[in-house]
One Martini backbone bead per residue (centre of mass of N, CA, C, O) as a GRO file, in nm:
protein
  158
    1MET     BB    1  20.971   0.815  14.477
    2ALA     BB    2  20.704   0.835  14.681
    3ALA     BB    3  20.437   0.659  14.799
    4ASP     BB    4  20.128   0.810  14.941
    5GLY     BB    5  19.829   0.727  14.805
    6SER     BB    6  19.767   0.939  14.599
    7ILE     BB    7  19.537   1.105  14.377
    8LYS     BB    8  19.558   1.252  14.057
    9ILE     BB    9  19.335   1.489  13.906
   10ASP     BB   10  19.271   1.611  13.593
   11THR     BB   11  19.039   1.897  13.536
   12ARG     BB   12  19.121   1.978  13.274
   13ILE     BB   13  18.982   2.124  12.976
   14ASP     BB   14  18.988   2.089  12.635
   15THR     BB   15  18.842   2.367  12.431
   16GLY     BB   16  18.966   2.429  12.154
   17ALA     BB   17  18.794   2.258  11.953
   18PHE     BB   18  18.521   2.365  12.042
   19GLU     BB   19  18.569   2.666  11.975
   20HIS     BB   20  18.641   2.619  11.679
   21THR     BB   21  18.366   2.506  11.596
   22PHE     BB   22  18.201   2.764  11.663
   23GLU     BB   23  18.347   2.943  11.462
   24ASP     BB   24  18.266   2.783  11.213
   25ILE     BB   25  17.961   2.812  11.249
   26ASP     BB   26  17.955   3.120  11.242
   27LYS     BB   27  18.072   3.147  10.957
   28MET     BB   28  17.849   2.984  10.814
   29CYS     BB   29  17.614   3.166  10.895
   30ASN     BB   30  17.719   3.425  10.763
   31SER     BB   31  17.740   3.308  10.480
   32THR     BB   32  17.441   3.234  10.452
   33LYS     BB   33  17.327   3.514  10.496
   34LYS     BB   34  17.467   3.648  10.253
   35HIS     BB   35  17.349   3.459  10.042
   36LEU     BB   36  17.047   3.520  10.095
   37GLU     BB   37  17.066   3.823  10.043
   38SER     BB   38  17.160   3.798   9.747
   39ILE     BB   39  16.916   3.641   9.649
   40ALA     BB   40  16.700   3.847   9.730
   41GLU     BB   41  16.818   4.072   9.556
   42SER     BB   42  16.807   3.920   9.280
   43LEU     BB   43  16.482   3.871   9.326
   44ASN     BB   44  16.351   4.119   9.463
   45ILE     BB   45  16.300   4.094   9.770
   46LYS     BB   46  16.105   4.214  10.015
   47THR     BB   47  16.204   4.264  10.362
   48ASN     BB   48  16.016   4.527  10.388
   49PRO     BB   49  15.726   4.564  10.488
   50ILE     BB   50  15.427   4.706  10.462
   51GLU     BB   51  15.279   4.958  10.683
   52ILE     BB   52  14.959   5.041  10.800
   53ILE     BB   53  14.826   5.306  11.041
   54ASN     BB   54  14.628   5.477  10.848
   55ASN     BB   55  14.403   5.623  10.633
   56SER     BB   56  14.606   5.788  10.463
   57GLN     BB   57  14.786   5.547  10.394
   58LEU     BB   58  14.567   5.387  10.255
   59ALA     BB   59  14.513   5.587  10.028
   60LYS     BB   60  14.802   5.587   9.918
   61ALA     BB   61  14.817   5.282   9.862
   62LYS     BB   62  14.579   5.271   9.662
   63LYS     BB   63  14.698   5.470   9.461
   64LYS     BB   64  14.959   5.316   9.406
   65LEU     BB   65  14.818   5.060   9.306
   66GLU     BB   66  14.682   5.193   9.063
   67GLU     BB   67  14.946   5.280   8.926
   68ILE     BB   68  15.064   4.999   8.896
   69ASN     BB   69  14.835   4.874   8.736
   70ALA     BB   70  14.862   5.071   8.497
   71GLU     BB   71  15.154   5.001   8.426
   72VAL     BB   72  15.113   4.701   8.372
   73GLU     BB   73  14.899   4.738   8.150
   74LYS     BB   74  15.080   4.901   7.961
   75ILE     BB   75  15.295   4.684   7.917
   76GLN     BB   76  15.099   4.465   7.814
   77ALA     BB   77  14.994   4.629   7.572
   78GLN     BB   78  15.264   4.659   7.429
   79THR     BB   79  15.312   4.359   7.395
   80ASP     BB   80  15.047   4.294   7.242
   81GLU     BB   81  15.126   4.482   7.001
   82LEU     BB   82  15.412   4.335   6.929
   83LEU     BB   83  15.363   4.028   6.889
   84PRO     BB   84  15.242   4.021   6.591
   85LYS     BB   85  15.526   4.144   6.474
   86ALA     BB   86  15.662   3.895   6.526
   87GLU     BB   87  15.868   3.662   6.335
   88THR     BB   88  15.995   3.510   6.578
   89GLU     BB   89  16.044   3.326   6.856
   90GLU     BB   90  16.269   3.501   6.972
   91GLN     BB   91  16.106   3.763   6.978
   92VAL     BB   92  15.888   3.664   7.166
   93VAL     BB   93  16.070   3.591   7.403
   94ASN     BB   94  16.193   3.874   7.436
   95LEU     BB   95  15.930   4.022   7.495
   96LEU     BB   96  15.851   3.855   7.747
   97LYS     BB   97  16.107   3.917   7.909
   98LEU     BB   98  16.074   4.221   7.913
   99GLU     BB   99  15.806   4.224   8.059
  100GLU     BB  100  15.903   4.077   8.312
  101GLU     BB  101  16.120   4.282   8.395
  102GLN     BB  102  15.925   4.531   8.414
  103THR     BB  103  15.711   4.379   8.627
  104LYS     BB  104  15.854   4.258   8.875
  105ASN     BB  105  15.866   4.504   9.069
  106LEU     BB  106  15.566   4.576   9.054
  107VAL     BB  107  15.454   4.308   9.164
  108ALA     BB  108  15.594   4.314   9.436
  109GLU     BB  109  15.463   4.582   9.528
  110GLN     BB  110  15.174   4.491   9.488
  111ASN     BB  111  15.180   4.263   9.698
  112ASN     BB  112  15.254   4.439   9.942
  113LEU     BB  113  15.008   4.626   9.927
  114ASN     BB  114  14.787   4.413   9.946
  115LYS     BB  115  14.872   4.307  10.221
  116ALA     BB  116  14.855   4.574  10.380
  117ILE     BB  117  14.559   4.635  10.321
  118SER     BB  118  14.439   4.376  10.439
  119GLU     BB  119  14.549   4.409  10.726
  120TYR     BB  120  14.417   4.682  10.788
  121GLU     BB  121  14.122   4.599  10.733
  122ALA     BB  122  14.118   4.378  10.950
  123LYS     BB  123  14.171   4.565  11.188
  124GLN     BB  124  13.923   4.746  11.145
  125GLU     BB  125  13.713   4.521  11.178
  126LYS     BB  126  13.793   4.445  11.466
  127ILE     BB  127  13.739   4.720  11.593
  128ALA     BB  128  13.441   4.739  11.511
  129ALA     BB  129  13.353   4.482  11.663
  130GLU     BB  130  13.437   4.580  11.946
  131LYS     BB  131  13.256   4.830  11.952
  132GLN     BB  132  12.992   4.676  11.916
  133GLN     BB  133  13.021   4.503  12.168
  134ASN     BB  134  13.028   4.738  12.369
  135ALA     BB  135  12.752   4.852  12.289
  136ASP     BB  136  12.592   4.598  12.363
  137VAL     BB  137  12.668   4.593  12.663
  138LYS     BB  138  12.551   4.871  12.731
  139SER     BB  139  12.263   4.802  12.644
  140ILE     BB  140  12.221   4.573  12.843
  141ASN     BB  141  12.276   4.738  13.098
  142SER     BB  142  12.037   4.938  13.055
  143ASP     BB  143  11.815   4.716  13.057
  144VAL     BB  144  11.886   4.602  13.351
  145SER     BB  145  11.856   4.850  13.470
  146GLY     BB  146  11.618   4.915  13.751
  147THR     BB  147  11.678   4.666  13.891
  148VAL     BB  148  11.796   4.514  14.156
  149ALA     BB  149  11.965   4.297  14.009
  150GLY     BB  150  12.073   4.484  13.787
  151ASP     BB  151  12.224   4.692  13.962
  152ASP     BB  152  12.414   4.485  14.088
  153PHE     BB  153  12.539   4.385  13.822
  154VAL     BB  154  12.644   4.659  13.713
  155SER     BB  155  12.829   4.725  13.959
  156LYS     BB  156  13.016   4.474  13.911
  157ILE     BB  157  13.119   4.547  13.625
  158LYS     BB  158  13.236   4.837  13.704
   0.00000   0.00000   0.00000
């Protein structure tokens, strides 16, 4: 082998371990996602929030909220009626656990409805404020028009 004075540089990069690491990370992310979904399901957390987009849906949501409130009150009244009859602490604990199980889903739905109603009402207030502001601007424009400077100002706004 004769030495010709050239240098050979191997530019290939071994990415096998790097790609394998990303596959592991992807698997861990999927595993974590599935675990979180199962926890959310076991805790009965609603991942799809309720959204109200018109007044009829608002009325339905308020009616549903009233029904849920009535159902929760009914369950609590039944528990309050049975608690004095409980003879042991274990019976008291069991009654309270039963009440909690019965109301857990209702309370979650109640919270979602309250949030959706509040958000919709806030949007409606914002829209009403914008309409009032536009009406105020039109009123000011009509007050200013009729003067030379006012007519020039109004034409520039339009």
